[in-house]
TORPA-4810 file (N, C-alpha, C, O; in nm, 3 decimals):
<nodes>
NODE_1_-27.017_15.872_-12.823_-26.984_16.001_-12.911_-26.824_15.985_-12.902_-26.775_15.955_-12.793_M
NODE_2_-26.751_16.003_-13.003_-26.626_16.001_-13.012_-26.581_16.170_-13.031_-26.643_16.253_-13.097_T
NODE_3_-26.454_16.193_-12.949_-26.426_16.329_-12.943_-26.310_16.321_-12.989_-26.237_16.241_-12.930_E
NODE_4_-26.256_16.393_-13.099_-26.105_16.410_-13.146_-26.032_16.517_-13.067_-26.059_16.633_-13.098_N
NODE_5_-25.937_16.495_-12.962_-25.885_16.578_-12.897_-25.747_16.583_-12.946_-25.672_16.485_-12.936_H
NODE_6_-25.709_16.698_-13.000_-25.591_16.713_-13.095_-25.488_16.789_-12.972_-25.490_16.911_-12.962_D
NODE_7_-25.416_16.719_-12.897_-25.359_16.749_-12.797_-25.214_16.824_-12.846_-25.159_16.920_-12.792_Y
NODE_8_-25.172_16.752_-12.960_-25.049_16.806_-13.030_-25.052_16.896_-13.136_-24.954_16.928_-13.204_L
NODE_9_-25.199_16.949_-13.153_-25.214_17.071_-13.242_-25.162_17.013_-13.388_-25.086_17.081_-13.458_G
NODE_10_-25.203_16.898_-13.424_-25.140_16.844_-13.569_-25.225_16.911_-13.660_-25.190_16.905_-13.778_M
NODE_11_-25.333_16.977_-13.633_-25.424_17.056_-13.752_-25.360_17.182_-13.770_-25.403_17.243_-13.868_D
NODE_12_-25.262_17.244_-13.699_-25.205_17.330_-13.738_-25.079_17.307_-13.802_-25.049_17.390_-13.887_R
NODE_13_-24.994_17.206_-13.780_-24.887_17.182_-13.834_-24.870_17.046_-13.890_-24.857_16.947_-13.818_D
NODE_14_-24.871_17.042_-14.037_-24.893_16.925_-14.113_-24.781_16.841_-14.118_-24.786_16.728_-14.167_P
NODE_15_-24.668_16.895_-14.063_-24.533_16.828_-14.077_-24.513_16.742_-13.913_-24.430_16.652_-13.894_N
NODE_16_-24.598_16.788_-13.821_-24.569_16.729_-13.725_-24.592_16.584_-13.707_-24.517_16.523_-13.630_L
NODE_17_-24.679_16.528_-13.765_-24.687_16.382_-13.774_-24.545_16.309_-13.831_-24.506_16.197_-13.799_Q
NODE_18_-24.485_16.391_-13.914_-24.370_16.326_-13.966_-24.252_16.351_-13.855_-24.162_16.275_-13.821_L
NODE_19_-24.278_16.455_-13.821_-24.160_16.484_-13.693_-24.162_16.403_-13.595_-24.057_16.369_-13.540_K
NODE_20_-24.273_16.362_-13.558_-24.324_16.276_-13.418_-24.282_16.141_-13.446_-24.223_16.078_-13.358_A
NODE_21_-24.314_16.075_-13.590_-24.259_15.946_-13.634_-24.105_15.941_-13.647_-24.048_15.832_-13.633_S
NODE_22_-24.035_16.050_-13.672_-23.895_16.039_-13.659_-23.866_16.049_-13.544_-23.762_15.992_-13.510_V
NODE_23_-23.921_16.102_-13.470_-23.847_16.139_-13.320_-23.878_15.959_-13.246_-23.797_15.910_-13.168_L
NODE_24_-23.992_15.893_-13.285_-23.998_15.783_-13.242_-23.892_15.694_-13.257_-23.834_15.632_-13.168_V
NODE_25_-23.867_15.692_-13.388_-23.802_15.615_-13.469_-23.644_15.622_-13.414_-23.575_15.520_-13.412_L
NODE_26_-23.603_15.724_-13.379_-23.446_15.754_-13.319_-23.473_15.707_-13.191_-23.396_15.620_-13.151_Q
NODE_27_-23.571_15.747_-13.108_-23.590_15.696_-12.962_-23.587_15.528_-12.982_-23.549_15.477_-12.876_L
NODE_28_-23.609_15.451_-13.060_-23.651_15.314_-13.075_-23.497_15.267_-13.078_-23.442_15.189_-13.000_K
NODE_29_-23.439_15.340_-13.193_-23.287_15.309_-13.223_-23.200_15.343_-13.087_-23.105_15.267_-13.063_G
NODE_30_-23.227_15.450_-12.998_-23.124_15.479_-12.911_-23.151_15.368_-12.819_-23.059_15.315_-12.756_A
NODE_31_-23.295_15.324_-12.807_-23.315_15.201_-12.700_-23.255_15.082_-12.743_-23.214_15.006_-12.655_G
NODE_32_-23.240_15.052_-12.860_-23.185_14.936_-12.892_-23.020_14.935_-12.881_-22.957_14.834_-12.848_Y
NODE_33_-22.962_15.063_-12.914_-22.832_15.080_-12.873_-22.798_15.060_-12.721_-22.710_14.985_-12.681_A
NODE_34_-22.883_15.141_-12.637_-22.876_15.110_-12.493_-22.860_14.976_-12.458_-22.763_14.933_-12.396_A
NODE_35_-22.964_14.901_-12.500_-22.967_14.761_-12.466_-22.851_14.682_-12.514_-22.808_14.593_-12.440_L
NODE_36_-22.799_14.703_-12.621_-22.674_14.627_-12.691_-22.552_14.654_-12.590_-22.480_14.565_-12.546_F
NODE_37_-22.538_14.807_-12.557_-22.436_14.842_-12.501_-22.427_14.775_-12.312_-22.331_14.753_-12.237_C
NODE_38_-22.551_14.764_-12.299_-22.584_14.699_-12.156_-22.536_14.562_-12.152_-22.471_14.522_-12.055_L
NODE_39_-22.569_14.470_-12.276_-22.562_14.340_-12.274_-22.394_14.335_-12.269_-22.332_14.265_-12.189_A
NODE_40_-22.338_14.417_-12.360_-22.186_14.408_-12.356_-22.118_14.413_-12.224_-22.033_14.333_-12.185_A
NODE_41_-22.170_14.531_-12.153_-22.126_14.528_-12.030_-22.153_14.449_-11.915_-22.078_14.435_-11.819_V
NODE_42_-22.273_14.396_-11.932_-22.292_14.278_-11.843_-22.219_14.138_-11.874_-22.192_14.052_-11.790_L
NODE_43_-22.188_14.133_-12.035_-22.117_13.995_-12.072_-21.966_14.001_-11.999_-21.911_13.900_-11.956_T
NODE_44_-21.909_14.136_-11.993_-21.774_14.145_-11.981_-21.751_14.130_-11.814_-21.650_14.086_-11.759_I
NODE_45_-21.871_14.177_-11.753_-21.890_14.165_-11.602_-21.883_14.027_-11.557_-21.801_13.992_-11.473_W
NODE_46_-21.973_13.942_-11.613_-22.002_13.812_-11.601_-21.845_13.734_-11.628_-21.802_13.661_-11.539_A
NODE_47_-21.785_13.750_-11.726_-21.666_13.708_-11.748_-21.566_13.729_-11.631_-21.512_13.633_-11.577_L
NODE_48_-21.544_13.861_-11.593_-21.457_13.903_-11.492_-21.502_13.830_-11.341_-21.426_13.786_-11.255_Y
NODE_49_-21.629_13.832_-11.341_-21.684_13.772_-11.203_-21.625_13.597_-11.219_-21.548_13.554_-11.134_G
NODE_50_-21.665_13.522_-11.319_-21.624_13.386_-11.347_-21.454_13.360_-11.334_-21.399_13.253_-11.310_I
NODE_51_-21.401_13.468_-11.354_-21.229_13.479_-11.357_-21.187_13.503_-11.211_-21.073_13.475_-11.173_G
NODE_52_-21.288_13.558_-11.126_-21.273_13.584_-10.980_-21.275_13.475_-10.896_-21.203_13.465_-10.797_L
NODE_53_-21.386_13.361_-10.948_-21.407_13.242_-10.896_-21.302_13.129_-10.908_-21.314_13.034_-10.831_L
NODE_54_-21.201_13.132_-10.997_-21.092_13.038_-11.052_-21.006_13.055_-10.912_-20.999_13.148_-10.832_L
NODE_55_-20.943_12.924_-10.917_-20.853_12.919_-10.791_-20.755_13.000_-10.810_-20.753_13.045_-10.924_P
NODE_56_-20.653_13.046_-10.725_-20.547_13.157_-10.743_-20.443_13.083_-10.818_-20.387_13.140_-10.912_E
NODE_57_-20.410_12.949_-10.784_-20.308_12.869_-10.856_-20.329_12.886_-11.021_-20.227_12.892_-11.089_E
NODE_58_-20.436_12.892_-11.077_-20.477_12.920_-11.212_-20.410_13.049_-11.260_-20.340_13.069_-11.360_S
NODE_59_-20.450_13.132_-11.162_-20.394_13.295_-11.204_-20.231_13.310_-11.208_-20.176_13.393_-11.281_R
NODE_60_-20.162_13.222_-11.126_-20.045_13.232_-11.133_-19.958_13.146_-11.245_-19.835_13.160_-11.248_E
NODE_61_-20.010_13.077_-11.315_-19.965_12.994_-11.390_-19.890_13.058_-11.475_-19.894_13.181_-11.471_T
NODE_62_-19.790_12.979_-11.587_-19.707_13.069_-11.668_-19.829_13.072_-11.791_-19.938_13.015_-11.788_E
NODE_63_-19.781_13.146_-11.886_-19.873_13.182_-11.996_-19.849_13.042_-12.101_-19.738_13.007_-12.143_D
NODE_64_-19.957_12.985_-12.127_-19.953_12.882_-12.225_-19.878_12.889_-12.375_-19.810_12.798_-12.422_P
NODE_65_-19.900_12.995_-12.428_-19.853_13.064_-12.546_-19.763_13.188_-12.535_-19.788_13.298_-12.584_T
NODE_66_-19.634_13.147_-12.448_-19.554_13.253_-12.423_-19.479_13.321_-12.555_-19.436_13.436_-12.548_P
NODE_67_-19.470_13.263_-12.643_-19.415_13.324_-12.795_-19.498_13.382_-12.887_-19.454_13.431_-12.990_F
NODE_68_-19.637_13.381_-12.854_-19.742_13.443_-12.939_-19.706_13.572_-12.964_-19.709_13.612_-13.081_S
NODE_69_-19.669_13.653_-12.868_-19.669_13.786_-12.910_-19.510_13.848_-12.900_-19.484_13.968_-12.909_Y
NODE_70_-19.419_13.753_-12.882_-19.270_13.812_-12.885_-19.242_13.832_-13.064_-19.249_13.732_-13.135_V
NODE_71_-19.219_13.927_-13.107_-19.181_13.936_-13.251_-19.025_13.931_-13.251_-18.968_14.031_-13.207_L
NODE_72_-18.954_13.833_-13.293_-18.794_13.829_-13.289_-18.737_13.969_-13.392_-18.790_14.004_-13.497_P
NODE_73_-18.619_14.033_-13.330_-18.588_14.145_-13.392_-18.458_14.097_-13.451_-18.377_14.039_-13.378_V
NODE_74_-18.430_14.119_-13.592_-18.323_14.077_-13.665_-18.204_14.208_-13.620_-18.216_14.326_-13.656_D
NODE_75_-18.111_14.162_-13.550_-17.986_14.251_-13.565_-17.869_14.250_-13.679_-17.758_14.197_-13.675_E
NODE_76_-17.930_14.326_-13.782_-17.849_14.362_-13.884_-17.765_14.487_-13.902_-17.818_14.598_-13.902_T
NODE_77_-17.628_14.469_-13.916_-17.551_14.579_-13.921_-17.598_14.700_-14.036_-17.648_14.668_-14.144_P
NODE_78_-17.578_14.826_-14.000_-17.605_14.884_-14.108_-17.500_14.960_-14.162_-17.404_14.992_-14.092_R
NODE_79_-17.510_14.997_-14.300_-17.366_15.041_-14.353_-17.385_15.183_-14.348_-17.294_15.259_-14.381_A
</nodes>
């Protein structure tokens, strides 16, 4: 014998199934977002850890592209 236990009271509120479905989809999306953020944080942390494993001499070397961020300033006289 199968008994239908209506714990959520769906017989009383016909919109409850829709609300429950929307809630489940929102929680699923929030879970995906949390996994993405956690993966990004773990990737950054892993790169930081790899950087700490490098020898000290590699951190003290000069920048291989020293002029990549320096913009020359033209000194033009103003009238």
